[in-house]
GUSE-618499 format. One line per field, with one value per atom (N, C-alpha, C): residue in one letter; atom name; x, y, z. Coordinates in nm, 3 decimals, always signed. Example, Ala and Ser with C-alpha at 12.3 -4.5 7.8 and 13.67 -1.06 7.14 Angstrom:
BEGIN
rest <- c(A A A S S S)
atom <- c(N CA C N CA C)
xx <- c(+1.319 +1.230 +1.320 +1.285 +1.367 +1.290)
yy <- c(-0.569 -0.450 -0.330 -0.225 -0.106 +0.003)
zz <- c(+0.780 +0.780 +0.780 +0.708 +0.714 +0.787)
END
This chain:
BEGIN
rest <- c(X X X X X X X X X X X X X X X X X X X X X X X X X X X X X X X X X X X X X X X X X X X X X X X X X X X X X X X X X X X X X X X X X X X X X X X X X X X X X X X X X X X X X X X X X X X X X X X X X X X X X X X X X X X X X X X X X X X X X X X X X X X X X X X X X X X X X X X X X X X X X X X X X X X X X X X X X X X X X X X X X X X X X X X X X X X X X X X X X X X X X X X X X X X X X X X X X X X X X X X X X X X X X X X X X X X X X X X X X X X X X X X X X X X X X X X X X X X X X X X X X X X X X X X X X X X X X X X X X X X X X X X X X X X X X X X X X X X X X X X X X X X X X X X X X X X X X X X X X X X X X X X X X X X X X X X X X X X X X X X X X X X X X X X X X X X X X X X X X X X X X X X X X X X X X X X X X X X X X X X X X X X X X X X X X X X X X X X X X X X X X X X X X X X X X X X X X X X X X X X X X X X X X X X X X X X X X X X X X X X X X X X X X X X X X X X X X X X X X X X X X X X X X X X X X X X X X X X X X X X X X X X X X X X X X X X X X X X X X X X X X X X X X X X X X X X X X X X X X X X X X X X X X X X X X X X X X X X X X X X X X X X X X X X X X X X X X X X X X X X X X X X X X X X X X X X X X X X X X X X X X X X X X X X X X X X X X X X X)
atom <- c(N CA C N CA C N CA C N CA C N CA C N CA C N CA C N CA C N CA C N CA C N CA C N CA C N CA C N CA C N CA C N CA C N CA C N CA C N CA C N CA C N CA C N CA C N CA C N CA C N CA C N CA C N CA C N CA C N CA C N CA C N CA C N CA C N CA C N CA C N CA C N CA C N CA C N CA C N CA C N CA C N CA C N CA C N CA C N CA C N CA C N CA C N CA C N CA C N CA C N CA C N CA C N CA C N CA C N CA C N CA C N CA C N CA C N CA C N CA C N CA C N CA C N CA C N CA C N CA C N CA C N CA C N CA C N CA C N CA C N CA C N CA C N CA C N CA C N CA C N CA C N CA C N CA C N CA C N CA C N CA C N CA C N CA C N CA C N CA C N CA C N CA C N CA C N CA C N CA C N CA C N CA C N CA C N CA C N CA C N CA C N CA C N CA C N CA C N CA C N CA C N CA C N CA C N CA C N CA C N CA C N CA C N CA C N CA C N CA C N CA C N CA C N CA C N CA C N CA C N CA C N CA C N CA C N CA C N CA C N CA C N CA C N CA C N CA C N CA C N CA C N CA C N CA C N CA C N CA C N CA C N CA C N CA C N CA C N CA C N CA C N CA C N CA C N CA C N CA C N CA C N CA C N CA C N CA C N CA C N CA C N CA C N CA C N CA C N CA C N CA C N CA C N CA C N CA C N CA C N CA C N CA C N CA C N CA C N CA C N CA C N CA C N CA C N CA C N CA C N CA C N CA C N CA C N CA C N CA C N CA C N CA C N CA C N CA C N CA C N CA C N CA C N CA C N CA C N CA C N CA C N CA C N CA C N CA C N CA C N CA C N CA C N CA C N CA C N CA C N CA C N CA C N CA C)
xx <- c(+10.281 +10.192 +10.107 +10.039 +9.952 +10.014 +9.968 +10.013 +10.021 +10.130 +10.152 +10.178 +10.110 +10.131 +10.223 +10.305 +10.392 +10.329 +10.299 +10.236 +10.331 +10.308 +10.383 +10.338 +10.433 +10.394 +10.327 +10.336 +10.276 +10.127 +10.078 +9.936 +9.858 +9.726 +9.645 +9.647 +9.641 +9.642 +9.526 +9.556 +9.458 +9.380 +9.435 +9.364 +9.375 +9.481 +9.499 +9.573 +9.584 +9.653 +9.798 +9.852 +9.991 +10.089 +10.205 +10.308 +10.353 +10.361 +10.393 +10.351 +10.347 +10.305 +10.408 +10.411 +10.493 +10.397 +10.426 +10.336 +10.418 +10.372 +10.434 +10.358 +10.429 +10.364 +10.332 +10.359 +10.330 +10.446 +10.550 +10.666 +10.785 +10.837 +10.952 +10.911 +10.786 +10.741 +10.803 +10.813 +10.863 +10.940 +11.057 +11.140 +11.123 +11.085 +11.071 +11.182 +11.259 +11.368 +11.492 +11.505 +11.619 +11.753 +11.754 +11.881 +11.951 +11.874 +11.932 +12.016 +11.989 +12.067 +12.206 +12.222 +12.351 +12.421 +12.355 +12.414 +12.393 +12.503 +12.495 +12.445 +12.474 +12.427 +12.274 +12.215 +12.069 +12.009 +12.078 +12.029 +12.006 +12.084 +12.073 +11.962 +11.893 +11.785 +11.650 +11.549 +11.412 +11.359 +11.279 +11.217 +11.132 +11.147 +11.087 +10.936 +10.872 +10.730 +10.649 +10.518 +10.426 +10.379 +10.380 +10.336 +10.197 +10.110 +9.971 +9.933 +9.871 +9.826 +9.715 +9.729 +9.633 +9.534 +9.566 +9.479 +9.453 +9.331 +9.293 +9.378 +9.425 +9.501 +9.652 +9.693 +9.836 +9.895 +10.010 +10.086 +10.218 +10.245 +10.367 +10.451 +10.578 +10.674 +10.777 +10.796 +10.884 +11.003 +11.123 +11.244 +11.312 +11.381 +11.471 +11.595 +11.627 +11.735 +11.870 +11.899 +12.027 +12.034 +11.923 +11.921 +11.934 +11.861 +11.869 +12.011 +12.076 +12.214 +12.308 +12.288 +12.370 +12.345 +12.217 +12.184 +12.246 +12.242 +12.300 +12.451 +12.518 +12.662 +12.695 +12.611 +12.635 +12.590 +12.479 +12.420 +12.420 +12.511 +12.527 +12.408 +12.332 +12.212 +12.105 +12.091 +11.996 +12.043 +12.174 +12.229 +12.200 +12.223 +12.198 +12.051 +11.961 +11.817 +11.775 +11.823 +11.787 +11.844 +11.969 +12.030 +11.960 +11.918 +11.841 +11.711 +11.642 +11.518 +11.543 +11.650 +11.684 +11.714 +11.790 +11.824 +11.698 +11.611 +11.486 +11.403 +11.392 +11.316 +11.378 +11.510 +11.578 +11.545 +11.555 +11.526 +11.380 +11.288 +11.146 +11.121 +11.185 +11.170 +11.221 +11.337 +11.391 +11.297 +11.240 +11.144 +11.020 +10.969 +10.851 +10.883 +11.001 +11.040 +11.049 +11.109 +11.123 +10.985 +10.893 +10.757 +10.685 +10.702 +10.638 +10.690 +10.822 +10.878 +10.824 +10.811 +10.755 +10.612 +10.534 +10.395 +10.388 +10.477 +10.480 +10.522 +10.625 +10.670 +10.560 +10.488 +10.379 +10.270 +10.236 +10.134 +10.181 +10.309 +10.364 +10.359 +10.393 +10.389 +10.247 +10.150 +10.011 +9.963 +10.002 +9.966 +10.019 +10.145 +10.204 +10.130 +10.093 +10.019 +9.883 +9.815 +9.683 +9.695 +9.800 +9.821 +9.843 +9.921 +9.944 +9.815 +9.738 +9.611 +9.516 +9.511 +9.426 +9.474 +9.606 +9.660 +9.615 +9.615 +9.571 +9.421 +9.340 +9.197 +9.176 +9.245 +9.236 +9.277 +9.386 +9.432 +9.331 +9.271 +9.171 +9.052 +9.010 +8.896 +8.935 +9.055 +9.099 +9.115 +9.151 +9.168 +9.036 +8.927 +8.799 +8.746 +8.670 +8.603 +8.469 +8.431 +8.302 +8.223 +8.106 +8.022 +7.876 +7.798 +7.654 +7.623 +7.700 +7.673 +7.712 +7.796 +7.840 +7.993 +8.049 +8.194 +8.220 +8.307 +8.339 +8.487 +8.515 +8.654 +8.721 +8.850 +8.930 +8.955 +8.930 +8.945 +9.088 +9.184 +9.326 +9.352 +9.300 +9.317 +9.248 +9.126 +9.054 +9.131 +9.188 +9.266 +9.388 +9.455 +9.572 +9.533 +9.420 +9.372 +9.340 +9.268 +9.228 +9.350 +9.449 +9.569 +9.653 +9.661 +9.736 +9.672 +9.538 +9.467 +9.493 +9.489 +9.510 +9.654 +9.751 +9.892 +9.934 +9.865 +9.908 +9.814 +9.721 +9.636 +9.538 +9.496 +9.396 +9.261 +9.197 +9.071 +8.955 +8.845 +8.724 +8.677 +8.682 +8.640 +8.728 +8.858 +8.949 +8.919 +8.894 +8.858 +8.731 +8.627 +8.500 +8.518 +8.597 +8.619 +8.685 +8.787 +8.859 +8.776 +8.700 +8.612 +8.504 +8.447 +8.344 +8.401 +8.525 +8.590 +8.592 +8.599 +8.598 +8.457 +8.357 +8.215 +8.165 +8.220 +8.172 +8.120 +8.016 +7.974 +8.053 +8.055 +8.124 +8.054 +7.923 +7.851 +7.896 +7.903 +7.947 +8.090 +8.175 +8.315 +8.324 +8.253 +8.257 +8.201 +8.097 +8.040 +8.132 +8.217 +8.308 +8.243 +8.126 +8.055 +7.975 +7.965 +7.891 +7.816 +7.689 +7.608 +7.632 +7.667 +7.697 +7.612 +7.512 +7.428 +7.365 +7.379 +7.319 +7.175 +7.082 +6.943 +6.885 +6.918 +6.857 +6.910 +7.039 +7.097 +7.096 +7.073 +7.074 +7.211 +7.316 +7.452 +7.526 +7.640 +7.723 +7.838 +7.880 +7.995 +8.078 +8.210 +8.300 +8.300 +8.283 +8.288 +8.409 +8.508 +8.630 +8.672)
yy <- c(+8.598 +8.537 +8.646 +8.613 +8.708 +8.759 +8.877 +8.932 +9.084 +9.140 +9.284 +9.326 +9.433 +9.486 +9.606 +9.619 +9.736 +9.828 +9.952 +10.049 +10.167 +10.235 +10.357 +10.463 +10.532 +10.636 +10.755 +10.763 +10.874 +10.854 +10.731 +10.705 +10.700 +10.725 +10.716 +10.573 +10.554 +10.419 +10.336 +10.211 +10.111 +10.153 +10.245 +10.294 +10.197 +10.118 +10.023 +9.901 +9.802 +9.678 +9.710 +9.645 +9.672 +9.636 +9.702 +9.671 +9.526 +9.481 +9.342 +9.315 +9.189 +9.153 +9.064 +9.071 +8.983 +8.891 +8.763 +8.669 +8.586 +8.585 +8.501 +8.371 +8.263 +8.132 +8.084 +8.165 +8.126 +8.053 +8.017 +7.949 +8.044 +8.077 +8.167 +8.311 +8.331 +8.466 +8.519 +8.649 +8.714 +8.838 +8.858 +8.972 +9.082 +9.200 +9.316 +9.414 +9.455 +9.549 +9.483 +9.353 +9.278 +9.319 +9.378 +9.422 +9.523 +9.601 +9.702 +9.638 +9.512 +9.444 +9.405 +9.390 +9.344 +9.448 +9.561 +9.666 +9.801 +9.857 +9.983 +10.098 +10.096 +10.203 +10.204 +10.088 +10.078 +10.115 +10.080 +10.105 +10.253 +10.337 +10.481 +10.546 +10.468 +10.522 +10.478 +10.560 +10.526 +10.417 +10.326 +10.222 +10.292 +10.257 +10.338 +10.324 +10.226 +10.202 +10.210 +10.228 +10.225 +10.080 +10.028 +9.891 +9.891 +9.804 +9.799 +9.652 +9.621 +9.483 +9.450 +9.333 +9.288 +9.185 +9.127 +9.025 +9.061 +9.033 +9.070 +9.001 +8.879 +8.804 +8.830 +8.935 +8.965 +9.011 +8.953 +8.994 +9.052 +9.173 +9.241 +9.270 +9.234 +9.265 +9.358 +9.474 +9.576 +9.600 +9.605 +9.634 +9.757 +9.828 +9.932 +9.860 +9.886 +9.814 +9.831 +9.950 +9.974 +9.896 +9.896 +9.822 +9.672 +9.622 +9.479 +9.440 +9.526 +9.498 +9.487 +9.575 +9.570 +9.440 +9.401 +9.276 +9.158 +9.162 +9.053 +9.042 +9.156 +9.155 +9.094 +9.119 +9.071 +8.926 +8.887 +8.755 +8.676 +8.582 +8.506 +8.416 +8.376 +8.296 +8.381 +8.505 +8.596 +8.623 +8.647 +8.671 +8.551 +8.432 +8.312 +8.299 +8.327 +8.317 +8.420 +8.542 +8.647 +8.615 +8.573 +8.539 +8.420 +8.324 +8.210 +8.260 +8.352 +8.407 +8.481 +8.558 +8.628 +8.530 +8.425 +8.324 +8.254 +8.216 +8.149 +8.239 +8.366 +8.462 +8.477 +8.481 +8.492 +8.372 +8.252 +8.130 +8.130 +8.163 +8.166 +8.271 +8.386 +8.490 +8.445 +8.378 +8.327 +8.223 +8.138 +8.038 +8.105 +8.209 +8.282 +8.346 +8.409 +8.473 +8.370 +8.255 +8.149 +8.101 +8.082 +8.037 +8.142 +8.270 +8.377 +8.380 +8.359 +8.355 +8.236 +8.120 +8.002 +8.029 +8.093 +8.125 +8.217 +8.320 +8.412 +8.338 +8.252 +8.175 +8.084 +8.023 +7.934 +8.010 +8.129 +8.211 +8.253 +8.288 +8.324 +8.206 +8.087 +7.967 +7.937 +7.949 +7.922 +8.025 +8.149 +8.253 +8.214 +8.173 +8.133 +8.013 +7.918 +7.799 +7.840 +7.931 +7.974 +8.054 +8.131 +8.204 +8.106 +8.003 +7.900 +7.824 +7.795 +7.726 +7.810 +7.940 +8.028 +8.033 +8.032 +8.031 +7.904 +7.789 +7.664 +7.668 +7.724 +7.736 +7.826 +7.939 +8.033 +7.965 +7.889 +7.817 +7.714 +7.643 +7.541 +7.606 +7.722 +7.792 +7.844 +7.897 +7.948 +7.835 +7.715 +7.600 +7.529 +7.573 +7.504 +7.517 +7.416 +7.418 +7.487 +7.564 +7.633 +7.585 +7.531 +7.483 +7.495 +7.559 +7.576 +7.640 +7.741 +7.813 +7.740 +7.636 +7.559 +7.558 +7.596 +7.587 +7.452 +7.372 +7.239 +7.235 +7.205 +7.198 +7.071 +7.081 +6.966 +6.881 +6.749 +6.661 +6.659 +6.673 +6.676 +6.800 +6.916 +7.038 +7.027 +6.969 +6.951 +6.860 +6.752 +6.659 +6.730 +6.813 +6.887 +6.980 +7.049 +7.138 +7.057 +6.946 +6.861 +6.804 +6.754 +6.697 +6.803 +6.921 +7.030 +7.066 +7.077 +7.111 +7.005 +6.879 +6.771 +6.774 +6.787 +6.784 +6.906 +7.018 +7.143 +7.194 +7.110 +7.145 +7.258 +7.275 +7.377 +7.325 +7.402 +7.358 +7.373 +7.308 +7.319 +7.465 +7.532 +7.673 +7.759 +7.733 +7.809 +7.778 +7.650 +7.612 +7.683 +7.677 +7.741 +7.890 +7.954 +8.097 +8.131 +8.055 +8.085 +8.048 +7.941 +7.903 +8.011 +8.055 +8.158 +8.289 +8.318 +8.439 +8.438 +8.319 +8.304 +8.286 +8.314 +8.311 +8.171 +8.072 +7.935 +7.893 +7.808 +7.747 +7.618 +7.564 +7.436 +7.324 +7.329 +7.227 +7.232 +7.353 +7.366 +7.315 +7.353 +7.309 +7.157 +7.100 +6.954 +6.882 +6.940 +6.880 +6.902 +7.004 +7.034 +7.109 +7.168 +7.240 +7.356 +7.462 +7.581 +7.635 +7.655 +7.715 +7.865 +7.920 +8.063 +8.136 +8.072 +8.136 +8.262 +8.370 +8.497 +8.493 +8.470 +8.450 +8.571 +8.692 +8.810 +8.840 +8.826 +8.861 +8.743 +8.623 +8.505 +8.465 +8.504 +8.469 +8.413 +8.359 +8.303 +8.397 +8.398 +8.480 +8.400 +8.411 +8.340 +8.412 +8.335 +8.390 +8.330 +8.414 +8.363 +8.455)
zz <- c(+13.630 +13.533 +13.470 +13.361 +13.294 +13.166 +13.124 +12.997 +13.007 +12.954 +12.954 +12.810 +12.768 +12.633 +12.637 +12.534 +12.520 +12.416 +12.460 +12.372 +12.349 +12.240 +12.213 +12.313 +12.375 +12.471 +12.403 +12.271 +12.196 +12.169 +12.185 +12.157 +12.289 +12.283 +12.405 +12.459 +12.591 +12.648 +12.596 +12.564 +12.520 +12.397 +12.317 +12.199 +12.082 +12.080 +11.971 +12.023 +11.939 +11.975 +12.013 +12.118 +12.158 +12.045 +12.048 +11.949 +11.964 +12.087 +12.118 +12.262 +12.297 +12.432 +12.498 +12.630 +12.712 +12.786 +12.788 +12.856 +12.954 +13.078 +13.180 +13.191 +13.213 +13.216 +13.358 +13.458 +13.595 +13.664 +13.588 +13.648 +13.652 +13.535 +13.529 +13.505 +13.469 +13.442 +13.314 +13.305 +13.186 +13.232 +13.178 +13.217 +13.113 +13.159 +13.070 +13.107 +13.009 +13.034 +13.090 +13.069 +13.123 +13.068 +12.950 +12.890 +12.981 +13.054 +13.144 +13.254 +13.287 +13.391 +13.344 +13.213 +13.162 +13.075 +13.049 +12.965 +13.034 +13.087 +13.162 +13.075 +12.945 +12.856 +12.848 +12.845 +12.841 +12.977 +13.084 +13.220 +13.244 +13.182 +13.204 +13.122 +13.040 +12.957 +13.014 +12.986 +13.027 +12.933 +12.990 +12.906 +12.800 +12.673 +12.565 +12.546 +12.606 +12.582 +12.710 +12.694 +12.807 +12.821 +12.944 +12.969 +13.029 +12.972 +13.015 +13.035 +13.150 +13.174 +13.075 +13.013 +12.913 +12.969 +13.083 +13.143 +13.288 +13.336 +13.472 +13.579 +13.550 +13.651 +13.645 +13.575 +13.561 +13.694 +13.727 +13.846 +13.796 +13.836 +13.795 +13.918 +13.912 +14.018 +13.956 +14.016 +13.959 +14.052 +13.994 +14.070 +14.013 +14.098 +14.052 +13.997 +13.874 +13.807 +13.878 +13.924 +13.992 +14.123 +14.198 +14.324 +14.300 +14.200 +14.169 +14.126 +14.050 +14.008 +14.128 +14.227 +14.349 +14.426 +14.437 +14.507 +14.433 +14.302 +14.222 +14.244 +14.258 +14.283 +14.418 +14.519 +14.655 +14.675 +14.613 +14.636 +14.505 +14.495 +14.370 +14.341 +14.442 +14.418 +14.350 +14.393 +14.328 +14.186 +14.170 +14.037 +13.946 +13.997 +13.918 +13.879 +13.972 +13.944 +13.839 +13.851 +13.756 +13.618 +13.612 +13.484 +13.420 +13.503 +13.451 +13.388 +13.456 +13.401 +13.270 +13.265 +13.141 +13.029 +13.061 +12.961 +12.912 +13.006 +12.969 +12.879 +12.914 +12.833 +12.695 +12.687 +12.558 +12.470 +12.525 +12.448 +12.403 +12.493 +12.456 +12.349 +12.360 +12.259 +12.123 +12.123 +11.996 +11.935 +12.019 +11.969 +11.913 +11.982 +11.931 +11.797 +11.788 +11.662 +11.550 +11.579 +11.480 +11.434 +11.530 +11.496 +11.413 +11.449 +11.372 +11.229 +11.213 +11.077 +11.000 +11.068 +11.003 +10.959 +11.046 +11.013 +10.892 +10.888 +10.775 +10.648 +10.659 +10.543 +10.493 +10.585 +10.549 +10.475 +10.523 +10.456 +10.317 +10.305 +10.174 +10.078 +10.129 +10.043 +9.998 +10.090 +10.053 +9.951 +9.967 +9.870 +9.732 +9.725 +9.598 +9.539 +9.624 +9.577 +9.520 +9.589 +9.542 +9.412 +9.398 +9.272 +9.157 +9.182 +9.080 +9.051 +9.154 +9.137 +9.051 +9.078 +8.998 +8.853 +8.833 +8.697 +8.623 +8.694 +8.633 +8.596 +8.685 +8.655 +8.533 +8.534 +8.423 +8.291 +8.297 +8.177 +8.130 +8.225 +8.189 +8.119 +8.168 +8.106 +7.968 +7.954 +7.823 +7.721 +7.767 +7.677 +7.647 +7.707 +7.692 +7.550 +7.510 +7.379 +7.395 +7.295 +7.297 +7.176 +7.204 +7.095 +7.135 +7.049 +7.071 +7.206 +7.244 +7.368 +7.494 +7.481 +7.597 +7.599 +7.714 +7.733 +7.797 +7.734 +7.786 +7.821 +7.946 +7.992 +7.943 +7.918 +7.880 +8.004 +7.994 +8.111 +8.163 +8.074 +8.116 +8.204 +8.163 +8.242 +8.378 +8.378 +8.504 +8.598 +8.545 +8.627 +8.684 +8.603 +8.651 +8.766 +8.754 +8.860 +8.985 +8.969 +9.082 +9.154 +9.080 +9.141 +9.210 +9.150 +9.213 +9.347 +9.348 +9.471 +9.578 +9.541 +9.638 +9.692 +9.605 +9.647 +9.728 +9.708 +9.771 +9.879 +9.923 +10.036 +10.009 +9.883 +9.851 +9.901 +9.987 +10.047 +9.949 +9.983 +9.901 +9.896 +10.008 +10.012 +9.922 +9.921 +9.834 +9.688 +9.658 +9.520 +9.477 +9.563 +9.530 +9.505 +9.589 +9.576 +9.443 +9.405 +9.280 +9.158 +9.166 +9.054 +9.038 +9.152 +9.149 +9.092 +9.125 +9.073 +8.920 +8.861 +8.715 +8.661 +8.747 +8.711 +8.677 +8.747 +8.736 +8.873 +8.875 +9.001 +9.019 +9.138 +9.160 +9.083 +9.073 +8.995 +8.849 +8.794 +8.654 +8.639 +8.735 +8.728 +8.736 +8.834 +8.850 +8.728 +8.666 +8.544 +8.424 +8.432 +8.321 +8.208 +8.233 +8.128 +8.186 +8.106 +8.148 +8.027 +8.043 +7.937 +7.941 +7.824 +7.820 +7.718 +7.669 +7.566 +7.623 +7.552 +7.590 +7.540 +7.632 +7.598 +7.522 +7.565 +7.508 +7.368 +7.350 +7.220 +7.125 +7.177 +7.093 +7.046 +7.120 +7.083 +7.203 +7.177 +7.284 +7.315 +7.441 +7.482 +7.580 +7.570 +7.661 +7.794 +7.900 +8.035 +8.104 +8.131 +8.195 +8.307)
END
């Protein structure tokens, strides 16, 4: 059980976040370097990373790979247990990889949605009417922005951030109007 981080042997210990971590769940644990048990070419090489315990309650059991392979050849119950652990670790690793890809895809999709949302805000501001120092948004454009935000899970904080980026407050946006009169020069200027 616990957690072990894999670090580059070229960097000082615990100097930065591990390249990746292994986590045991207390039942099947986690196999590190298991490929060496099934691939003789890997068995003859040194494990390429430095392993460091990441949690105080980590329990590590270490075997000599050659000795364990001999025991597995002689005792089929041990072989079965070790292969089961390797299989379980493989499945869990594949699931973690799949979840990580989903998380990355989800972040990419949200980025694309926010870029489109910003384009809609920008378009609404460019389409606004300007009269007597007041920018007035078109209600159709505002509705399109509002519906896009609702359908695509754009949060209030994200909306506020993008509206603020265009130099509008949420009150101004919600009211659909912004006073832009330049008090000092006595003229109006578009703020987008």
